[in-house]
N, CA, C and O atoms as a GROMACS GRO file, in nm:
protein
  236
    1UNK      N    1   0.078  -0.122  -0.009
    1UNK     CA    2  -0.008   0.025  -0.018
    1UNK      C    3   0.085   0.119   0.002
    1UNK      O    4   0.185   0.108   0.073
    2UNK      N    5   0.050   0.213  -0.062
    2UNK     CA    6   0.127   0.350  -0.065
    2UNK      C    7   0.123   0.402   0.048
    2UNK      O    8   0.040   0.363   0.129
    3UNK      N    9   0.216   0.504   0.078
    3UNK     CA   10   0.231   0.564   0.207
    3UNK      C   11   0.303   0.710   0.178
    3UNK      O   12   0.386   0.732   0.090
    4UNK      N   13   0.247   0.805   0.277
    4UNK     CA   14   0.313   0.919   0.261
    4UNK      C   15   0.342   0.957   0.390
    4UNK      O   16   0.277   0.914   0.485
    5UNK      N   17   0.441   1.039   0.402
    5UNK     CA   18   0.491   1.121   0.528
    5UNK      C   19   0.423   1.267   0.542
    5UNK      O   20   0.454   1.357   0.463
    6UNK      N   21   0.334   1.286   0.640
    6UNK     CA   22   0.259   1.394   0.659
    6UNK      C   23   0.328   1.452   0.787
    6UNK      O   24   0.331   1.399   0.898
    7UNK      N   25   0.394   1.593   0.742
    7UNK     CA   26   0.479   1.663   0.808
    7UNK      C   27   0.428   1.826   0.848
    7UNK      O   28   0.343   1.887   0.783
    8UNK      N   29   0.493   1.874   0.955
    8UNK     CA   30   0.447   1.994   1.020
    8UNK      C   31   0.566   2.067   1.105
    8UNK      O   32   0.645   2.015   1.183
    9UNK      N   33   0.553   2.204   1.064
    9UNK     CA   34   0.642   2.272   1.135
    9UNK      C   35   0.591   2.313   1.269
    9UNK      O   36   0.494   2.386   1.291
   10UNK      N   37   0.689   2.244   1.374
   10UNK     CA   38   0.639   2.283   1.520
   10UNK      C   39   0.719   2.367   1.587
   10UNK      O   40   0.815   2.428   1.540
   11UNK      N   41   0.676   2.370   1.703
   11UNK     CA   42   0.776   2.439   1.824
   11UNK      C   43   0.806   2.561   1.810
   11UNK      O   44   0.914   2.600   1.855
   12UNK      N   45   0.705   2.667   1.732
   12UNK     CA   46   0.758   2.807   1.693
   12UNK      C   47   0.698   2.902   1.817
   12UNK      O   48   0.712   3.023   1.806
   13UNK      N   49   0.638   2.854   1.925
   13UNK     CA   50   0.562   2.959   2.024
   13UNK      C   51   0.664   3.010   2.079
   13UNK      O   52   0.768   2.944   2.075
   14UNK      N   53   0.663   3.109   2.129
   14UNK     CA   54   0.767   3.204   2.203
   14UNK      C   55   0.731   3.257   2.333
   14UNK      O   56   0.677   3.367   2.330
   15UNK      N   57   0.750   3.199   2.457
   15UNK     CA   58   0.696   3.247   2.584
   15UNK      C   59   0.557   3.239   2.588
   15UNK      O   60   0.500   3.131   2.572
   16UNK      N   61   0.481   3.373   2.615
   16UNK     CA   62   0.340   3.374   2.609
   16UNK      C   63   0.275   3.366   2.484
   16UNK      O   64   0.153   3.379   2.477
   17UNK      N   65   0.340   3.348   2.392
   17UNK     CA   66   0.275   3.380   2.234
   17UNK      C   67   0.299   3.244   2.194
   17UNK      O   68   0.411   3.196   2.174
   18UNK      N   69   0.170   3.173   2.181
   18UNK     CA   70   0.157   3.045   2.137
   18UNK      C   71   0.108   3.059   2.000
   18UNK      O   72   0.021   3.138   1.962
   19UNK      N   73   0.192   2.950   1.912
   19UNK     CA   74   0.172   2.950   1.799
   19UNK      C   75   0.093   2.788   1.744
   19UNK      O   76   0.164   2.688   1.741
   20UNK      N   77  -0.020   2.782   1.714
   20UNK     CA   78  -0.091   2.668   1.704
   20UNK      C   79  -0.089   2.547   1.808
   20UNK      O   80  -0.041   2.565   1.920
   21UNK      N   81  -0.136   2.440   1.773
   21UNK     CA   82  -0.177   2.355   1.888
   21UNK      C   83  -0.067   2.233   1.856
   21UNK      O   84  -0.113   2.136   1.795
   22UNK      N   85   0.060   2.230   1.890
   22UNK     CA   86   0.161   2.152   1.852
   22UNK      C   87   0.090   1.976   1.897
   22UNK      O   88   0.078   1.883   1.817
   23UNK      N   89   0.053   1.975   2.040
   23UNK     CA   90   0.009   1.854   2.072
   23UNK      C   91  -0.076   1.787   2.003
   23UNK      O   92  -0.064   1.665   1.992
   24UNK      N   93  -0.197   1.869   1.934
   24UNK     CA   94  -0.289   1.794   1.865
   24UNK      C   95  -0.235   1.752   1.727
   24UNK      O   96  -0.270   1.645   1.676
   25UNK      N   97  -0.146   1.842   1.664
   25UNK     CA   98  -0.083   1.806   1.528
   25UNK      C   99  -0.008   1.680   1.532
   25UNK      O  100  -0.006   1.601   1.437
   26UNK      N  101   0.065   1.660   1.664
   26UNK     CA  102   0.147   1.551   1.679
   26UNK      C  103   0.070   1.419   1.677
   26UNK      O  104   0.132   1.313   1.667
   27UNK      N  105  -0.075   1.423   1.687
   27UNK     CA  106  -0.137   1.307   1.667
   27UNK      C  107  -0.190   1.278   1.563
   27UNK      O  108  -0.263   1.180   1.546
   28UNK      N  109  -0.151   1.384   1.456
   28UNK     CA  110  -0.182   1.331   1.331
   28UNK      C  111  -0.090   1.320   1.209
   28UNK      O  112  -0.119   1.267   1.102
   29UNK      N  113   0.034   1.384   1.243
   29UNK     CA  114   0.165   1.361   1.160
   29UNK      C  115   0.252   1.241   1.164
   29UNK      O  116   0.230   1.150   1.244
   30UNK      N  117   0.335   1.240   1.094
   30UNK     CA  118   0.429   1.116   1.075
   30UNK      C  119   0.562   1.168   1.131
   30UNK      O  120   0.626   1.105   1.216
   31UNK      N  121   0.600   1.284   1.082
   31UNK     CA  122   0.720   1.358   1.096
   31UNK      C  123   0.725   1.497   1.137
   31UNK      O  124   0.614   1.545   1.113
   32UNK      N  125   0.795   1.576   1.182
   32UNK     CA  126   0.801   1.710   1.243
   32UNK      C  127   0.941   1.769   1.227
   32UNK      O  128   1.049   1.718   1.254
   33UNK      N  129   0.906   1.916   1.166
   33UNK     CA  130   1.023   1.998   1.172
   33UNK      C  131   1.037   2.100   1.286
   33UNK      O  132   0.980   2.206   1.259
   34UNK      N  133   1.089   2.096   1.391
   34UNK     CA  134   1.091   2.144   1.496
   34UNK      C  135   1.197   2.290   1.480
   34UNK      O  136   1.293   2.296   1.403
   35UNK      N  137   1.163   2.372   1.549
   35UNK     CA  138   1.182   2.522   1.548
   35UNK      C  139   1.332   2.492   1.630
   35UNK      O  140   1.341   2.422   1.731
   36UNK      N  141   1.447   2.564   1.558
   36UNK     CA  142   1.551   2.542   1.646
   36UNK      C  143   1.612   2.692   1.745
   36UNK      O  144   1.721   2.714   1.798
   37UNK      N  145   1.492   2.769   1.735
   37UNK     CA  146   1.525   2.905   1.845
   37UNK      C  147   1.571   2.996   1.760
   37UNK      O  148   1.548   3.110   1.800
   38UNK      N  149   1.632   2.990   1.649
   38UNK     CA  150   1.689   3.111   1.576
   38UNK      C  151   1.577   3.239   1.526
   38UNK      O  152   1.606   3.357   1.547
   39UNK      N  153   1.486   3.211   1.478
   39UNK     CA  154   1.375   3.281   1.430
   39UNK      C  155   1.239   3.250   1.512
   39UNK      O  156   1.145   3.327   1.530
   40UNK      N  157   1.250   3.149   1.545
   40UNK     CA  158   1.112   3.108   1.607
   40UNK      C  159   1.151   2.991   1.746
   40UNK      O  160   1.242   2.909   1.741
   41UNK      N  161   1.067   3.010   1.850
   41UNK     CA  162   1.083   2.882   1.936
   41UNK      C  163   1.164   2.942   2.054
   41UNK      O  164   1.251   3.028   2.042
   42UNK      N  165   1.125   2.888   2.162
   42UNK     CA  166   1.220   2.908   2.279
   42UNK      C  167   1.230   2.787   2.347
   42UNK      O  168   1.146   2.698   2.342
   43UNK      N  169   1.369   2.784   2.432
   43UNK     CA  170   1.398   2.674   2.484
   43UNK      C  171   1.294   2.566   2.537
   43UNK      O  172   1.286   2.452   2.492
   44UNK      N  173   1.224   2.612   2.629
   44UNK     CA  174   1.100   2.541   2.695
   44UNK      C  175   1.019   2.504   2.609
   44UNK      O  176   0.990   2.385   2.622
   45UNK      N  177   0.952   2.572   2.502
   45UNK     CA  178   0.873   2.540   2.404
   45UNK      C  179   0.919   2.426   2.308
   45UNK      O  180   0.849   2.329   2.276
   46UNK      N  181   1.040   2.449   2.266
   46UNK     CA  182   1.105   2.336   2.170
   46UNK      C  183   1.113   2.210   2.266
   46UNK      O  184   1.072   2.104   2.220
   47UNK      N  185   1.165   2.211   2.404
   47UNK     CA  186   1.177   2.097   2.453
   47UNK      C  187   1.048   2.035   2.470
   47UNK      O  188   1.037   1.916   2.441
   48UNK      N  189   0.960   2.092   2.510
   48UNK     CA  190   0.793   2.045   2.534
   48UNK      C  191   0.758   1.980   2.392
   48UNK      O  192   0.691   1.877   2.389
   49UNK      N  193   0.804   2.041   2.275
   49UNK     CA  194   0.745   1.993   2.144
   49UNK      C  195   0.829   1.837   2.138
   49UNK      O  196   0.776   1.728   2.114
   50UNK      N  197   0.956   1.861   2.165
   50UNK     CA  198   1.038   1.748   2.123
   50UNK      C  199   1.032   1.607   2.226
   50UNK      O  200   1.081   1.498   2.193
   51UNK      N  201   0.968   1.630   2.340
   51UNK     CA  202   0.941   1.523   2.448
   51UNK      C  203   0.787   1.456   2.388
   51UNK      O  204   0.770   1.334   2.384
   52UNK      N  205   0.699   1.540   2.351
   52UNK     CA  206   0.576   1.543   2.296
   52UNK      C  207   0.608   1.429   2.165
   52UNK      O  208   0.551   1.320   2.163
   53UNK      N  209   0.684   1.461   2.084
   53UNK     CA  210   0.694   1.396   1.974
   53UNK      C  211   0.773   1.276   1.994
   53UNK      O  212   0.747   1.176   1.927
   54UNK      N  213   0.853   1.276   2.067
   54UNK     CA  214   0.904   1.139   2.094
   54UNK      C  215   0.818   1.032   2.167
   54UNK      O  216   0.837   0.913   2.142
   55UNK      N  217   0.721   1.074   2.260
   55UNK     CA  218   0.657   0.995   2.304
   55UNK      C  219   0.523   0.947   2.253
   55UNK      O  220   0.441   0.875   2.310
   56UNK      N  221   0.517   1.025   2.088
   56UNK     CA  222   0.410   0.961   2.016
   56UNK      C  223   0.472   0.906   1.890
   56UNK      O  224   0.403   0.878   1.792
   57UNK      N  225   0.638   0.888   1.894
   57UNK     CA  226   0.690   0.801   1.783
   57UNK      C  227   0.693   0.894   1.669
   57UNK      O  228   0.713   0.846   1.558
   58UNK      N  229   0.676   1.032   1.685
   58UNK     CA  230   0.686   1.109   1.551
   58UNK      C  231   0.830   1.123   1.547
   58UNK      O  232   0.903   1.138   1.646
   59UNK      N  233   0.873   1.115   1.404
   59UNK     CA  234   0.994   1.140   1.354
   59UNK      C  235   1.046   1.299   1.349
   59UNK      O  236   1.157   1.326   1.303
   0.00000   0.00000   0.00000
């Protein structure tokens, strides 16, 4: 059966400014591009997204 990789950019929130619902998207995607903190994201939000992705087996 053919398969696709459903991907999304995540971890882009910064402090009090929330950008989307990463937890909900992680239930749908098979892989994620997580912000690195240069133009988006902060350390706490990036870590939260990485932990949530790992818990769901998202690449």
